[in-house]
C-alpha positions as CSV (number, residue, x, y, z in Angstrom):
1,M,0.0,0.0,0.0
2,L,2.8,2.4,0.8
3,S,4.4,1.7,-2.6
4,S,1.1,2.7,-4.4
5,I,1.0,6.0,-2.4
6,V,4.6,6.7,-3.3
7,F,4.0,5.8,-6.9
8,A,0.9,8.1,-7.1
9,G,2.9,11.0,-5.6
10,V,5.8,10.4,-8.0
11,N,3.4,10.3,-11.0
12,E,1.7,13.5,-9.9
13,A,5.1,15.2,-9.6
14,R,6.0,14.1,-13.2
15,I,2.7,15.5,-14.5
16,K,3.4,18.8,-12.8
17,A,6.9,18.9,-14.2
18,R,5.8,18.2,-17.7
19,D,3.0,20.9,-17.5
20,S,5.5,23.3,-16.0
21,A,7.9,22.7,-19.0
22,R,5.0,23.2,-21.4
23,I,4.1,26.6,-19.8
24,S,7.7,27.7,-19.8
25,A,8.0,26.8,-23.5
26,L,4.8,28.7,-24.2
27,R,6.3,31.8,-22.6
28,Q,9.4,31.5,-24.7
29,I,7.2,31.2,-27.9
30,Q,5.2,34.3,-26.7
31,T,8.4,36.3,-26.3
32,A,9.6,35.2,-29.8
33,I,6.3,36.2,-31.3
34,E,6.4,39.6,-29.6
35,M,10.0,40.2,-30.8
36,Y,8.9,39.2,-34.4
37,A,6.0,41.7,-34.2
38,L,8.3,44.5,-33.0
39,E,10.5,44.1,-36.1
40,N,7.7,43.3,-38.7
41,D,4.8,45.4,-37.4
42,R,2.6,42.3,-37.5
43,Y,2.4,38.9,-35.9
44,P,3.7,35.9,-37.9
45,G,1.4,33.9,-40.0
46,S,0.0,36.1,-42.8
47,G,0.5,34.6,-46.2
48,Y,0.1,30.9,-45.2
49,G,-3.6,30.8,-46.2
50,S,-6.6,30.0,-44.2
51,M,-8.1,26.8,-42.8
52,A,-11.6,28.4,-43.1
53,G,-13.5,30.2,-40.5
54,E,-12.6,33.3,-38.5
55,Y,-9.2,32.1,-37.4
56,Y,-6.5,30.0,-38.9
57,Y,-4.1,27.9,-36.8
58,L,-0.5,27.0,-36.8
59,R,0.0,24.1,-34.4
60,S,2.1,21.2,-33.5
61,P,0.5,17.8,-34.3
62,S,-2.7,17.2,-32.4
63,T,-3.7,13.8,-33.8
64,A,-2.0,10.8,-35.2
65,S,-3.0,11.8,-38.8
66,E,-1.0,15.0,-38.4
67,V,2.2,13.4,-37.3
68,G,3.5,12.7,-40.8
69,I,6.1,10.3,-42.2
70,R,9.4,12.2,-42.2
71,T,8.8,15.3,-40.2
72,P,6.6,14.5,-37.2
73,K,7.1,17.8,-35.4
74,C,6.0,19.9,-38.4
75,G,2.3,19.0,-38.3
76,L,-0.3,19.4,-41.0
77,G,1.3,19.9,-44.4
78,A,4.2,17.6,-43.7
79,E,4.6,14.5,-45.9
80,G,2.0,11.9,-45.0
81,T,-0.2,14.2,-42.9
82,T,-4.0,14.8,-43.3
83,L,-6.9,16.6,-41.6
84,N,-10.2,14.7,-42.0
85,G,-8.5,12.6,-44.7
86,V,-7.4,15.7,-46.7
87,A,-3.7,16.6,-47.3
88,Y,-2.7,20.3,-47.2
89,P,0.4,20.5,-49.4
90,Q,0.2,24.3,-49.3
91,F,1.5,24.1,-45.7
92,F,4.6,22.1,-46.7
93,P,6.9,21.4,-44.8
94,G,4.2,21.7,-42.1
95,I,2.3,24.4,-40.4
96,W,4.3,24.2,-37.1
97,C,7.6,24.3,-39.1
98,L,6.4,27.4,-41.0
99,L,6.0,29.2,-37.7
100,Q,9.4,27.9,-36.5
101,T,11.0,29.3,-39.7
102,A,9.4,32.7,-39.0
103,L,10.6,32.8,-35.4
104,A,14.0,31.2,-36.0
105,K,15.8,34.5,-35.3
106,Y,14.2,34.7,-31.9
107,I,13.9,31.1,-30.6
108,P,16.2,28.3,-31.6
109,E,13.4,25.6,-32.0
110,L,9.7,25.3,-31.2
111,P,8.7,22.5,-28.9
112,D,7.3,19.2,-30.1
113,T,4.0,17.8,-29.2
114,T,4.2,15.4,-26.2
115,I,2.4,12.2,-26.8
116,I,1.3,10.2,-23.7
117,G,-0.6,7.0,-24.5
118,S,-3.1,8.2,-27.2
119,T,-3.3,11.8,-25.9
120,Y,-1.5,14.6,-27.8
121,Y,-0.4,17.6,-25.7
122,N,0.1,20.1,-28.5
123,Y,0.8,23.8,-28.9
124,T,-1.5,26.1,-30.9
125,Y,-1.0,29.6,-32.4
126,K,-3.9,31.4,-34.1
127,V,-4.3,34.6,-35.9
128,P,-7.6,36.2,-36.8
129,I,-8.5,36.8,-40.4
130,P,-8.0,39.3,-42.0
131,Y,-4.2,39.3,-41.6
132,N,-1.9,42.0,-40.3
133,V,-4.0,42.4,-37.2
134,K,-2.6,43.1,-33.8
135,T,-3.9,40.1,-31.9
136,Y,-3.1,36.4,-31.7
137,G,-3.9,33.4,-29.6
138,L,-1.4,31.0,-28.1
139,G,-2.0,27.9,-26.1
140,V,-0.9,24.4,-25.0
141,K,-2.8,21.4,-23.8
142,L,-1.9,20.6,-20.2
143,E,-2.3,17.3,-18.3
144,R,-3.8,19.1,-15.3
145,S,-5.4,22.5,-15.1
146,N,-3.7,24.8,-12.6
147,D,-4.0,28.4,-11.4
148,I,-2.3,29.7,-14.6
149,S,-4.7,27.9,-16.9
150,K,-8.0,28.4,-15.0
151,N,-10.3,31.1,-16.3
152,D,-7.9,32.0,-19.2
153,G,-10.7,31.9,-21.8
154,G,-9.3,28.7,-23.3
155,V,-10.8,25.3,-23.9
156,R,-10.8,22.9,-21.0
């Protein structure tokens, strides 16, 4: 019984550590995006096209169909990736890698999606349409909600 209590405590600590790393990475991405905007007078993303709707998204892979064959971190648009069975070659080499290219001057590399079991803990960046606006959204899926993520207007 004692070992199960210790295991539960260790597992919870691992979850908190992974979520903390995700939040730290999110802050680094935010800093890079803001630095990009200071130099370019807009947030990165215009010119990549739209995925329909009010917003378009640049995200790390969020499902198995977005992992791809050769470039798993690049997401939709990478070789072998689909969304609802449709390939998006206009996003080659992948929508997450397009954002990484735009931010390369400010951040060495964007984080990968973490996959635990069949759950994808991915990052999302969105820009409203029309382009060249002064707002954006940035998020990451966490394993546990915490004080930082509560009431932030995001999806639970």
